[in-house]
C-alpha positions as CSV (number, residue, x, y, z in Angstrom):
1,M,0.0,0.0,0.0
2,N,1.0,3.6,-0.4
3,S,1.8,4.6,3.2
4,A,2.0,8.4,2.6
5,F,-0.9,9.2,4.9
6,W,-0.4,6.8,7.7
7,W,0.5,9.5,10.1
8,S,-3.2,10.6,10.0
9,D,-4.0,7.6,12.2
10,W,-2.4,9.3,15.2
11,A,-3.4,12.5,17.1
12,Y,-1.3,14.5,19.5
13,R,-2.6,16.7,22.3
14,D,-1.1,17.9,25.6
15,G,1.9,15.5,25.6
16,V,-0.2,12.4,24.7
17,V,-0.3,10.5,21.4
18,S,-3.7,8.8,20.6
19,I,-4.4,6.0,18.2
20,K,-7.7,7.0,16.5
21,S,-8.8,3.5,15.6
22,T,-8.5,2.0,19.1
23,G,-8.6,5.0,21.4
24,H,-5.3,3.9,23.1
25,K,-3.3,6.8,24.6
26,L,0.5,6.9,24.8
27,P,2.3,9.6,26.8
28,L,5.0,11.2,24.7
29,R,8.0,10.4,26.9
30,R,11.6,9.6,26.2
31,K,11.0,5.8,26.2
32,F,8.2,6.2,23.7
33,I,10.3,8.3,21.4
34,A,13.1,5.8,21.5
35,V,10.7,3.0,20.6
36,C,9.4,5.0,17.6
37,L,13.0,5.6,16.3
38,N,13.8,1.9,16.7
39,W,10.7,1.0,14.7
40,L,11.5,3.6,12.0
41,I,14.8,1.8,11.3
42,F,12.8,-1.4,10.6
43,Y,10.2,0.5,8.6
44,V,12.9,2.0,6.3
45,C,14.2,-1.5,5.7
46,M,10.6,-2.6,4.8
47,E,10.2,0.3,2.4
48,V,13.4,-0.7,0.7
49,W,12.1,-4.3,0.4
50,R,8.8,-3.0,-1.0
51,V,10.5,-1.0,-3.7
52,L,12.9,-3.8,-4.7
53,S,10.2,-6.4,-4.8
54,M,7.9,-4.5,-7.2
55,R,8.9,-6.7,-10.1
56,R,8.3,-9.9,-8.1
57,K,5.1,-11.8,-8.5
58,G,3.9,-12.3,-5.0
59,P,0.3,-12.9,-3.8
60,R,-2.2,-10.1,-4.2
61,I,-3.9,-9.6,-0.9
62,A,-7.1,-7.7,-0.1
63,F,-8.1,-6.5,3.3
64,T,-11.6,-5.8,4.7
65,P,-13.0,-3.6,6.2
66,E,-9.6,-1.9,6.9
67,R,-6.2,-1.9,5.3
68,P,-3.1,-2.5,7.5
69,R,-0.7,0.3,8.3
70,P,3.1,-0.2,8.3
71,W,3.3,-1.1,12.0
72,Y,1.2,-4.2,11.5
73,F,3.2,-7.4,10.9
74,I,1.1,-8.4,7.9
75,W,2.2,-5.3,6.1
76,A,5.9,-6.1,6.4
77,C,5.4,-9.8,5.6
78,T,3.4,-9.0,2.5
79,H,6.1,-6.8,1.0
80,A,8.9,-9.2,2.1
81,I,7.6,-11.7,-0.4
82,G,6.8,-9.3,-3.2
83,G,3.1,-9.3,-2.4
84,R,0.7,-6.5,-3.4
85,I,-2.1,-5.0,-1.3
86,V,-5.1,-4.6,-3.6
87,R,-8.4,-2.9,-3.1
88,D,-10.5,-5.1,-5.4
89,E,-11.2,-8.5,-3.8
90,A,-12.0,-9.9,-7.2
91,K,-8.4,-9.4,-8.2
92,A,-7.0,-10.8,-4.9
93,D,-5.4,-14.2,-4.3
94,L,-6.1,-13.9,-0.6
95,T,-8.6,-11.8,1.5
96,I,-7.9,-11.1,5.1
97,Y,-10.5,-9.8,7.6
98,F,-8.6,-7.0,9.2
99,E,-10.2,-4.9,11.9
100,D,-8.4,-3.7,15.0
101,Q,-11.4,-4.2,17.3
102,T,-11.8,-6.7,20.2
103,V,-15.3,-7.8,19.1
104,S,-16.9,-7.4,15.7
105,A,-19.9,-8.8,13.8
106,L,-19.4,-12.0,11.8
107,P,-18.5,-10.9,8.3
108,V,-19.6,-12.5,5.0
109,L,-17.0,-14.8,3.5
110,P,-15.4,-13.4,0.3
111,D,-15.4,-15.1,-3.1
112,T,-11.6,-15.7,-3.0
113,R,-10.6,-19.3,-2.3
114,A,-8.0,-18.2,0.2
115,H,-9.1,-16.1,3.1
116,M,-8.1,-15.5,6.7
117,N,-9.7,-14.6,10.1
118,F,-13.3,-14.3,8.9
119,A,-14.3,-16.4,11.9
120,C,-12.1,-14.6,14.4
121,C,-14.5,-12.0,15.7
122,D,-14.1,-12.2,19.5
123,V,-10.8,-11.9,21.2
124,T,-12.0,-10.8,24.6
125,K,-10.1,-12.3,27.5
126,T,-13.2,-14.1,28.7
127,H,-13.7,-15.8,25.3
128,V,-10.0,-16.7,25.1
129,A,-10.2,-18.3,28.5
130,R,-13.3,-20.3,27.5
131,I,-11.8,-21.7,24.3
132,F,-8.5,-22.3,26.1
133,E,-10.2,-24.5,28.7
134,E,-12.2,-26.4,26.0
135,T,-9.0,-27.1,24.1
136,F,-6.4,-27.8,26.9
137,G,-8.7,-29.3,29.5
138,Y,-7.6,-27.0,32.3
139,S,-8.5,-23.4,33.0
140,I,-6.9,-20.0,33.3
141,G,-10.1,-18.0,34.0
142,V,-11.3,-17.6,37.6
143,D,-14.3,-16.3,39.4
144,P,-12.9,-13.8,41.9
145,L,-15.9,-14.3,44.2
146,K,-15.0,-18.0,44.7
147,F,-11.3,-18.1,44.1
148,V,-8.8,-17.7,47.0
149,G,-5.4,-16.2,46.2
150,P,-3.8,-13.8,43.7
151,V,-5.6,-13.2,40.4
152,V,-4.9,-10.9,37.5
153,E,-7.6,-8.3,36.6
154,K,-7.5,-7.1,33.0
155,S,-9.6,-5.1,30.6
156,E,-11.5,-7.2,28.1
157,V,-10.2,-4.8,25.4
158,N,-7.3,-6.2,23.4
159,G,-3.9,-4.4,23.7
160,A,-4.8,-2.4,26.8
161,H,-1.8,-3.7,28.9
162,D,-3.6,-2.7,32.1
163,G,-3.3,-5.9,34.1
164,Q,-3.0,-5.7,37.9
165,V,-2.7,-8.4,40.6
166,R,-5.5,-8.5,43.2
167,Q,-6.1,-10.8,46.1
168,A,-9.3,-12.9,45.8
169,P,-12.0,-13.3,46.9
170,F,-13.6,-9.9,45.9
171,E,-16.5,-8.6,43.9
172,P,-15.7,-8.6,40.2
173,L,-16.0,-5.4,38.1
174,A,-18.0,-5.1,34.9
175,D,-16.1,-5.3,31.6
176,R,-13.1,-6.9,33.3
177,A,-11.6,-10.4,32.9
178,Y,-10.0,-12.4,35.7
179,Q,-7.3,-15.0,35.3
180,R,-5.1,-17.0,37.6
181,L,-1.7,-15.4,38.2
182,I,0.9,-17.5,36.2
183,D,4.3,-17.7,37.7
184,N,6.3,-17.3,34.5
185,R,9.5,-16.1,36.1
186,C,12.6,-17.1,34.2
187,R,14.8,-15.4,36.8
188,E,13.8,-14.1,40.3
189,E,13.0,-10.6,39.0
190,Q,12.3,-11.3,35.4
191,V,9.4,-13.0,33.5
192,A,9.2,-14.6,30.1
193,D,6.3,-14.5,27.6
194,Y,6.0,-16.5,24.4
195,R,4.8,-14.6,21.4
196,C,3.6,-17.4,19.0
197,V,3.0,-16.4,15.3
198,I,0.1,-18.2,13.6
199,V,-0.1,-18.5,9.8
200,G,-2.9,-20.8,8.6
201,R,-2.5,-24.0,10.6
202,E,1.2,-23.5,11.2
203,M,3.3,-21.8,13.9
204,P,6.4,-20.9,12.0
205,L,8.3,-19.2,14.8
206,L,8.0,-17.4,18.1
207,F,9.5,-14.6,20.1
208,I,10.5,-15.0,23.7
209,K,10.0,-11.7,25.4
210,K,11.6,-11.0,28.8
211,R,10.7,-8.1,31.0
212,Q,11.1,-7.0,34.6
213,I,8.5,-8.5,36.9
214,G,7.4,-5.1,37.9
215,K,6.5,-4.4,34.3
216,R,5.0,-7.8,33.5
217,F,1.8,-6.4,32.2
218,T,3.4,-3.7,30.0
219,N,4.8,-4.0,26.6
220,I,8.3,-2.9,27.7
221,N,10.7,-5.7,27.0
222,C,14.3,-5.8,28.2
223,E,15.2,-8.6,25.9
224,V,13.6,-10.5,23.0
225,N,14.9,-13.7,21.3
226,L,13.8,-15.3,18.1
227,V,13.4,-19.1,18.5
228,E,12.0,-22.2,16.8
229,T,8.7,-23.4,18.2
230,S,10.2,-26.8,18.9
231,E,12.7,-25.2,21.3
232,A,9.9,-23.9,23.5
233,F,7.1,-26.5,23.2
234,S,6.6,-30.2,23.0
235,Q,4.9,-31.6,20.0
236,Q,1.7,-32.1,22.0
237,E,1.8,-28.5,23.2
238,M,2.3,-27.3,19.6
239,D,-0.6,-29.4,18.4
240,L,-2.9,-28.0,21.1
241,L,-1.9,-24.4,20.4
242,I,-2.7,-24.9,16.7
243,E,-6.0,-26.5,17.6
244,F,-6.8,-23.6,19.9
245,A,-6.0,-21.1,17.2
246,A,-8.3,-23.0,14.8
247,R,-11.2,-22.9,17.4
248,M,-10.6,-19.2,17.8
249,G,-10.9,-18.8,14.0
250,L,-7.4,-17.3,14.0
251,E,-5.5,-18.0,10.7
252,W,-3.2,-14.9,10.9
253,G,-2.0,-13.3,14.1
254,A,-0.2,-14.2,17.4
255,L,-0.9,-16.0,20.7
256,D,0.6,-14.8,23.9
257,V,1.5,-17.8,26.0
258,L,3.0,-18.2,29.5
259,R,4.5,-21.3,31.1
260,D,3.9,-21.7,34.8
261,R,7.2,-22.8,36.4
262,N,5.3,-24.5,39.2
263,D,3.0,-26.9,37.3
264,G,5.0,-26.8,34.0
265,R,1.8,-26.2,32.0
266,I,1.4,-23.5,29.3
267,Y,-1.4,-21.0,29.3
268,V,-2.8,-18.8,26.4
269,V,-3.5,-15.4,27.9
270,D,-4.2,-13.3,24.8
271,V,-5.0,-13.6,21.1
272,N,-3.9,-10.9,18.6
273,K,-5.5,-10.9,15.2
274,T,-3.9,-7.6,14.1
275,N,-0.5,-8.2,15.7
276,I,2.2,-5.6,15.7
277,D,5.4,-7.5,15.3
278,P,8.4,-8.2,15.4
279,P,8.9,-6.9,19.0
280,I,10.8,-3.6,19.1
281,A,13.6,-5.0,21.4
282,L,14.4,-7.8,18.9
283,P,17.7,-7.2,17.1
284,L,17.3,-5.8,13.5
285,K,18.9,-8.9,11.9
286,D,16.4,-11.1,13.6
287,K,13.5,-8.8,12.8
288,L,14.3,-9.1,9.1
289,K,14.8,-12.9,9.4
290,A,11.5,-13.4,11.1
291,T,9.7,-11.2,8.6
292,K,11.0,-13.2,5.7
293,R,10.2,-16.5,7.4
294,V,6.6,-15.6,8.2
295,G,6.2,-14.0,4.8
296,H,7.1,-17.3,3.1
297,A,4.7,-19.1,5.4
298,L,2.0,-16.7,4.2
299,K,2.9,-17.3,0.6
300,A,2.8,-21.1,1.1
301,F,-0.7,-20.7,2.7
302,V,-2.0,-18.8,-0.4
303,E,-0.5,-21.3,-2.8
304,S,-1.9,-24.3,-1.0
305,R,-5.4,-22.8,-1.0
306,V,-5.2,-21.8,-4.7
307,Q,-4.0,-25.2,-5.7
308,G,-6.4,-27.1,-3.4
């Protein structure tokens, strides 16, 4: 896509940057500015790839009801394989339902043989917890009126990063989700999250994000590593994660997964259908490697659907 006007998605007032589509507000502080500059380096690389790949015959991809901006992973992966973002679904090889909202109405399937995320219309924490329990056979969601012990209280809205630990039992609040507190410490004062990328019915790679325990519910990572899925999960765990994604209707996006160091089990705590990846703290070399890998997985998905 021509990204000349993507700055219009942001608004600035009184030291706060707002994202118009979601309403999220980001204070304009030194850390935020550093993050933006880090992302801009990656963005410039993606623009170079986009220009150099114009003669390549990658898949033509249509998006509805919105088109992705450059900070979404699908934008980078599309251009990494010489793909084109087209407006006319009739000319597309693949159509992706793309809307950065937590809940949306079930859309009508497109005529294109290959399509993604048209059944992924609810990524609230409560729905994620319900599908997780149906798939894995054990739960992460709790009733704070009946549970005794520490629980995590979160907004149902995707990407809010507003989790806080509370001691149950207590009266739950409306529009909040409650999950058991997962002990995902990798060191005494550091926790580790798994960011698992989903393409079709594959999980081509994942990012291990490490952050200080006091910032566990933020998106401020002190270290990010690119790893193979088999390095983090057993085959049974990988199969269950893929099954979970399928039940969620997720064919493009990412799962946020934690491993509890007490019981050894993994827990899906969040589903991202419009994921912003690779993580900022990942080294640039690995950002480019991950983008190419996931881009090729996307291309393989389109080819399999067109041929099949």
